[in-house]
Structures are given as C-alpha cells and as structure tokens.
C-alpha positions as CSV (number, residue, x, y, z in Angstrom):
1,X,19.3,-8.3,-44.9
2,X,17.6,-10.0,-42.0
3,X,20.8,-12.1,-41.5
4,X,22.9,-8.9,-41.5
5,X,20.7,-7.3,-38.9
6,X,20.9,-10.4,-36.7
7,X,24.7,-10.3,-37.1
8,X,25.0,-6.6,-36.3
9,X,22.7,-7.1,-33.3
10,X,24.8,-10.0,-31.9
11,X,27.9,-8.0,-32.4
12,X,26.4,-5.1,-30.3
13,X,25.4,-7.6,-27.6
14,X,28.8,-9.2,-27.6
15,X,30.4,-5.8,-27.0
16,X,28.0,-5.2,-24.1
17,X,29.1,-8.4,-22.6
18,X,32.8,-7.7,-22.7
19,X,34.3,-5.8,-19.7
20,X,36.9,-3.9,-21.7
21,X,36.3,-2.7,-25.3
22,X,38.5,-0.1,-27.0
23,X,36.7,2.1,-29.6
24,X,36.6,5.6,-30.9
25,X,34.9,8.4,-28.9
26,X,31.9,10.2,-30.1
27,X,32.9,12.3,-33.1
28,X,31.5,14.1,-36.2
29,X,32.5,14.1,-39.8
30,X,32.2,17.9,-39.7
31,X,35.0,18.3,-37.2
32,X,35.6,21.8,-38.4
33,X,32.1,22.7,-37.3
34,X,32.4,21.2,-33.8
35,X,35.5,23.1,-32.7
36,X,35.3,22.6,-28.9
37,X,35.0,18.8,-29.3
38,X,38.0,18.7,-31.7
39,X,40.3,20.8,-29.5
40,X,39.8,22.9,-26.4
41,X,42.4,25.4,-27.7
42,X,39.7,26.4,-30.2
43,X,37.7,28.0,-27.4
44,X,37.4,31.7,-28.1
45,X,39.3,31.3,-31.4
46,X,36.7,33.0,-33.5
47,X,38.3,34.8,-36.5
48,X,35.1,36.5,-37.6
49,X,33.3,37.1,-34.3
50,X,33.4,37.8,-30.5
51,X,31.1,34.9,-29.7
52,X,30.0,31.7,-31.4
53,X,27.0,29.3,-30.9
54,X,26.5,26.0,-32.7
55,X,24.7,22.7,-32.8
56,X,25.4,19.4,-34.5
57,X,23.4,16.3,-35.2
58,X,24.5,12.9,-36.7
59,X,22.4,9.9,-37.6
60,X,24.4,6.7,-38.4
61,X,23.6,3.2,-39.7
62,X,19.8,3.7,-40.0
63,X,19.9,1.5,-43.1
64,X,21.2,-1.6,-41.2
65,X,20.1,-1.0,-37.6
66,X,16.6,-1.1,-36.3
67,X,17.5,1.7,-33.9
68,X,20.3,3.9,-35.5
69,X,23.0,5.7,-33.6
70,X,22.2,9.4,-33.0
71,X,24.7,11.9,-31.7
72,X,23.8,15.5,-30.8
73,X,25.8,18.4,-29.5
74,X,25.4,22.1,-28.6
75,X,28.3,24.5,-27.9
76,X,29.0,28.1,-27.3
77,X,32.1,30.2,-26.6
78,X,33.1,33.8,-26.2
79,X,36.2,36.0,-26.1
80,X,36.9,37.9,-22.8
81,X,39.8,39.8,-21.2
82,X,40.9,41.2,-24.5
83,X,44.2,43.1,-24.7
84,X,46.1,44.4,-27.7
85,X,47.9,41.1,-28.4
86,X,46.0,38.5,-26.3
87,X,42.7,37.4,-25.1
88,X,41.0,34.6,-23.2
89,X,38.2,32.3,-24.5
90,X,35.7,30.5,-22.3
91,X,33.0,28.1,-23.5
92,X,31.1,24.9,-23.0
93,X,29.7,22.0,-24.9
94,X,27.0,19.4,-24.3
95,X,27.0,16.0,-26.2
96,X,24.4,13.3,-26.1
97,X,24.5,9.9,-28.0
98,X,21.9,7.2,-28.0
99,X,22.7,3.8,-29.6
100,X,21.2,0.4,-30.0
101,X,18.3,-1.6,-28.6
102,X,19.6,-1.1,-25.1
103,X,19.4,2.7,-25.5
104,X,23.1,3.0,-24.5
105,X,23.1,6.7,-23.7
106,X,26.2,8.8,-23.3
107,X,25.9,12.4,-21.9
108,X,29.0,14.7,-21.7
109,X,29.1,18.2,-20.4
110,X,32.4,20.1,-20.7
111,X,33.6,23.6,-19.7
112,X,36.7,24.9,-21.4
113,X,39.1,27.8,-21.3
114,X,41.9,28.9,-23.7
115,X,44.5,31.6,-23.8
116,X,45.4,33.2,-27.2
117,X,48.6,35.1,-27.7
118,X,49.6,37.0,-30.9
119,X,53.2,36.3,-31.6
120,X,53.6,39.0,-34.2
121,X,51.4,40.6,-36.8
122,X,50.8,37.4,-38.7
123,X,50.8,34.5,-36.2
124,X,48.9,33.3,-33.1
125,X,49.6,30.6,-30.5
126,X,46.7,29.2,-28.4
127,X,46.5,26.7,-25.6
128,X,43.5,25.4,-23.8
129,X,41.9,22.7,-21.6
130,X,38.5,21.5,-20.6
131,X,37.1,19.6,-17.7
132,X,33.9,17.7,-18.0
133,X,31.4,15.3,-16.5
134,X,30.5,12.2,-18.5
135,X,27.7,9.8,-17.8
136,X,26.8,6.5,-19.5
137,X,23.7,4.4,-18.9
138,X,22.0,1.4,-20.5
139,X,18.6,-0.2,-20.3
140,X,19.3,-4.0,-19.9
141,X,15.6,-4.9,-20.1
142,X,15.8,-4.4,-23.8
143,X,18.9,-6.5,-24.3
144,X,19.2,-10.2,-25.3
145,X,22.5,-11.9,-24.6
146,X,24.3,-14.7,-26.5
147,X,23.4,-17.4,-23.9
148,X,19.7,-16.6,-24.4
149,X,19.7,-17.8,-28.0
150,X,17.8,-21.1,-28.2
151,X,19.0,-22.0,-31.7
152,X,16.2,-20.2,-33.5
153,X,15.4,-17.0,-31.5
154,X,16.6,-14.9,-28.7
155,X,14.4,-15.6,-25.6
156,X,14.6,-12.9,-22.9
157,X,12.9,-15.3,-20.5
158,X,16.0,-17.6,-20.5
159,X,18.5,-17.1,-17.7
160,X,21.7,-15.3,-18.6
161,X,25.2,-15.4,-17.0
162,X,25.8,-11.8,-17.9
163,X,25.7,-9.6,-14.8
164,X,26.2,-5.9,-14.7
165,X,27.6,-4.2,-11.6
166,X,25.8,-1.0,-12.6
167,X,23.8,0.3,-15.5
168,X,24.6,4.0,-14.8
169,X,28.1,5.3,-14.4
170,X,29.7,8.8,-14.2
171,X,33.3,10.1,-14.2
172,X,35.5,13.2,-14.6
173,X,37.2,13.8,-17.9
174,X,40.1,16.2,-18.8
175,X,41.4,17.3,-22.2
176,X,44.1,19.8,-23.3
177,X,45.3,21.1,-26.6
178,X,47.5,23.6,-28.6
179,X,46.8,25.6,-31.8
180,X,49.0,27.7,-34.0
181,X,47.6,30.0,-36.7
182,X,49.6,31.7,-39.5
183,X,48.0,34.5,-41.6
184,X,50.7,36.5,-43.5
185,X,48.1,38.4,-45.5
186,X,44.3,38.9,-45.8
187,X,44.0,36.1,-48.5
188,X,46.0,33.4,-46.8
189,X,45.4,31.5,-43.5
190,X,46.8,28.2,-42.0
191,X,45.8,26.6,-38.7
192,X,47.3,23.5,-37.1
193,X,46.3,21.9,-33.8
194,X,46.9,19.0,-31.5
195,X,44.9,17.8,-28.5
196,X,44.9,14.9,-26.0
197,X,41.7,13.7,-24.5
198,X,41.2,11.5,-21.3
199,X,44.4,12.7,-19.8
200,X,43.3,11.4,-16.4
201,X,42.4,7.9,-17.9
202,X,39.0,7.7,-16.1
203,X,37.4,4.3,-15.4
204,X,34.5,3.3,-17.6
205,X,32.7,0.0,-17.3
206,X,29.3,-1.4,-16.4
207,X,31.1,-4.5,-15.0
208,X,32.9,-5.1,-11.7
209,X,36.7,-4.8,-11.8
210,X,38.5,-8.0,-12.7
211,X,42.2,-8.8,-12.3
212,X,44.2,-8.3,-15.5
213,X,41.4,-6.4,-17.3
214,X,41.7,-2.6,-17.6
215,X,38.5,-0.6,-17.7
216,X,40.3,2.8,-18.1
217,X,39.5,4.8,-21.2
218,X,42.5,4.9,-23.6
219,X,44.1,8.4,-24.2
220,X,42.9,9.9,-27.5
221,X,45.2,12.0,-29.6
222,X,43.8,14.4,-32.3
223,X,45.6,16.5,-34.9
224,X,44.2,18.8,-37.6
225,X,45.3,21.2,-40.3
226,X,42.9,23.8,-41.7
227,X,43.6,26.4,-44.4
228,X,41.7,29.2,-46.1
229,X,42.6,30.9,-49.4
230,X,40.7,33.8,-50.9
231,X,41.1,33.5,-54.7
232,X,39.0,36.6,-55.4
233,X,36.0,38.4,-54.2
234,X,33.8,35.5,-55.3
235,X,35.6,32.4,-54.1
236,X,37.3,31.1,-50.9
237,X,38.8,27.6,-50.7
238,X,39.1,25.8,-47.3
239,X,41.1,22.6,-47.3
240,X,41.0,20.5,-44.1
241,X,42.6,17.4,-42.7
242,X,41.9,15.6,-39.4
243,X,43.6,12.6,-37.7
244,X,42.6,10.9,-34.5
245,X,44.2,7.9,-32.7
246,X,42.8,6.0,-29.7
247,X,44.2,2.7,-28.6
248,X,44.4,0.7,-31.9
249,X,41.6,2.6,-33.6
250,X,42.3,5.6,-35.9
251,X,40.4,7.9,-38.2
252,X,41.7,10.2,-40.9
253,X,39.7,12.7,-42.9
254,X,40.9,14.8,-45.9
255,X,39.1,17.2,-48.1
256,X,38.1,20.7,-48.9
257,X,35.1,23.0,-49.3
258,X,34.6,26.1,-51.3
259,X,32.5,29.2,-50.5
260,X,30.9,31.3,-53.2
261,X,29.8,34.9,-52.6
262,X,26.2,35.0,-53.8
263,X,25.3,38.5,-52.7
264,X,28.6,40.3,-53.3
265,X,28.9,41.6,-49.8
266,X,29.4,38.2,-48.0
267,X,25.9,38.2,-46.5
268,X,24.8,35.2,-48.6
269,X,27.2,32.4,-49.5
270,X,26.9,29.0,-51.1
271,X,29.0,26.1,-49.8
272,X,30.1,22.9,-51.5
273,X,32.8,20.4,-50.7
274,X,34.0,16.8,-50.7
275,X,35.8,14.8,-48.0
276,X,37.3,11.3,-47.7
277,X,37.5,9.1,-44.6
278,X,40.2,6.5,-45.0
279,X,38.9,3.1,-46.2
280,X,35.4,4.0,-45.0
281,X,33.4,6.8,-46.8
282,X,33.2,9.6,-49.3
283,X,31.6,12.6,-47.7
284,X,30.0,15.3,-49.9
285,X,29.1,18.7,-48.2
286,X,26.6,21.3,-49.1
287,X,25.6,24.4,-47.2
288,X,24.3,28.0,-47.1
289,X,25.4,31.1,-45.2
290,X,23.1,33.9,-44.3
291,X,24.5,36.9,-42.4
292,X,26.0,35.4,-39.2
293,X,24.6,31.9,-39.7
294,X,26.1,29.0,-41.6
295,X,24.2,25.7,-42.2
296,X,26.0,22.7,-43.6
297,X,24.9,19.1,-44.5
298,X,27.2,16.2,-45.1
299,X,26.5,12.6,-46.1
300,X,28.8,9.6,-45.4
301,X,28.6,7.4,-48.5
302,X,30.1,4.1,-47.5
303,X,32.9,2.7,-49.7
304,X,34.0,-0.1,-47.4
305,X,32.7,-3.7,-47.7
306,X,29.7,-2.6,-45.6
307,X,28.4,-0.9,-48.7
308,X,27.2,-4.4,-49.9
309,X,24.7,-4.3,-47.1
310,X,23.8,-0.7,-46.5
311,X,23.8,0.4,-50.2
312,X,26.4,3.0,-49.3
313,X,24.0,4.7,-46.9
314,X,26.2,5.4,-43.9
315,X,25.3,8.6,-42.0
316,X,24.2,12.1,-42.4
317,X,25.1,15.2,-40.4
318,X,23.6,18.6,-39.9
319,X,25.5,21.6,-38.5
320,X,24.3,25.2,-37.6
321,X,26.9,27.7,-36.5
322,X,26.4,31.4,-35.6
323,X,29.4,33.8,-35.2
324,X,28.5,37.3,-33.9
325,X,30.1,40.6,-33.0
326,X,29.3,42.6,-29.9
327,X,30.3,45.8,-31.7
328,X,30.7,45.4,-35.5
329,X,32.2,48.9,-35.8
330,X,35.2,48.4,-33.6
331,X,38.5,47.7,-35.4
332,X,40.2,44.5,-34.3
333,X,42.5,41.7,-35.4
334,X,39.8,39.7,-37.2
335,X,39.9,41.6,-40.5
336,X,43.5,40.5,-41.1
337,X,43.3,37.1,-39.5
338,X,41.1,34.9,-41.8
339,X,40.0,35.5,-45.4
340,X,36.5,36.8,-45.6
341,X,34.0,38.2,-48.0
342,X,32.8,40.7,-45.3
343,X,34.3,44.0,-44.3
344,X,34.1,45.4,-40.8
C-alpha cells in the first residue's frame, strides 16, 4: 500500500509538471441530480416545480490518497416569464474542488439562462447557455517534484527545475445545450439532451506559453437520455444514460432507479437504484423523499484493476434537491409532463 501511495503521489506531481494535460472536467456520478452542470438547457426545466435548489458533494480516492479529492456544488434555478406555451429559466451554480497535497483548488461560478417552448401537447424543446468565471490555484510549498527525489525520499530542500509562471489563474468559460422532452401521457416521459462546454476554448495553465504546446481546454461534449415510467400508484421507474467526451477521455454511465410511494400521497418516497460506469465502477443508489426534498446517496464501487489496491472503495456522493411551487393551487403543464405520485 505504501508503494501504491508513492506511485499515485508521483503521478500527481508528474501531472503538475507537464504544461498541457487533457483530462475530464469536474463531474458527478449523480448527473441527474446536478442538472445545470450537465446541461444549461436544464435551467428552469423543473417538471414538478417553479423553482429548484440543490447541493452535491463527492469524496473520491480516500482509500488510496492521503488527501482525497473533494468536489462540492450548489445550484438554484427558477421559471420566469411564463406564457401559455413557453417560459424562461434562469439560474446559477457554484462548484469547488480541492485535490491532492498541493491543494489544487478549482472554483467555478456560472450563470445560466434557457428558453423552453412547448411544441404541442406532448413535447417540449429547450435551449440554453451559461457564462461563467473559473479559477484554479495551487500551493506549491506542499509539493515535491521528481528531481527532488534523492533515491530514498523526496527532499523539499533540494533545488527543482520546475518553475510555475503563476499559481493562481482565472478565465471566462461558455457552455450551450439543447433538450427535447416527450410526454405522450401522464405515465410516460422521455428526455434527451446534448451540450458543449468550453466553446470559447479558454487558456488554462500554471506554466508560461511554449511553442507547439497548447494550453487551451479541449471542448467537452455531453449527451444524456432520461426516462420515467409510472407502473402504478406505488412504483415509478427512472432509467438514465450519460455520455461525455473530452479530448481522448470519455465517460459513459447507464442504469436506473426506482421510486416507491411509502405514504400513498407521494409525500414520502423510498429510492433505490444501480448504475454502471464503463470499465470503472458499479454504483448503487439509495435515497429518501420527504415532501419537496429528495436526498440520495451513491457509492462508486471500483471494478477496474484499481480495485486490487483500494478494495473497491472508489467514491461516495451525497445529493439534496428541493423543488417547490410558488402557488400549488394553480393549474399548469407539470401535472401532465412528468409521472408523479403527487396531484396538484
């Protein structure tokens, strides 16, 4: 285990010493519970509410890293400018990630807007975009570089050839997306979406520019499919799939969760599900719903070769989402849009 930790540590340091590294952006296994991060067209797309508030937390690699990766986010969105067949959604999200011995810290703040247009009584088209400020900083005093290894230990007193041009950088980031929802009856619902992040290809590097080396962030493409099927007054099944591609890195999740109506009126629900991330993890889900609040917990159980070192202990995530109505007595499109145990 000590050798693994040393190897992981050296890999992290090696990444810090390379001017251009392509990797996946910050993300959550519970993509369906971080809607504004997944696609800005989700802003204001709230089938069972007028507004939505949520928070997410992810803890990763605590079994093999002395300092695990921790990712947190908080978001909120609301529907405005409602008409008979259209409305506008506005919202925002804050993300923060802290990783490794150098406290590599990422902070992202995005504001988003989306337009939603009913095409007929059973379908909806949405388009949205967000603009955000992103900041990354690193504490180099806690880092040890490969040329500070004396054959036995890393010695921070040894000189290093690694020189950072800056340890704190910021840039503007832009994302856009499209969604389509199909809900032919009160028991059936489909939703597909596609988004592109880093449209403006911002520069991101702690190092000075070098000829022939690109420090621009690769464009990231994300697609998802969600479904919801009400079997009866006790069960609703929600299958989900998510695919993301950035440079040569990709991620694919597939699975489903089921909701059981504990109280009979939809005020209390029990959630259970299972997801699979390609060649990486099996992800069980459990959760509870109480009135307008839904809490879910997932655990990434590693199935790749890394399981030989972390005993399949990959990551855990927590999500808390609240959807609310400004006026629960007004009749609107929500009742017929997405299957629900509740009646309005």
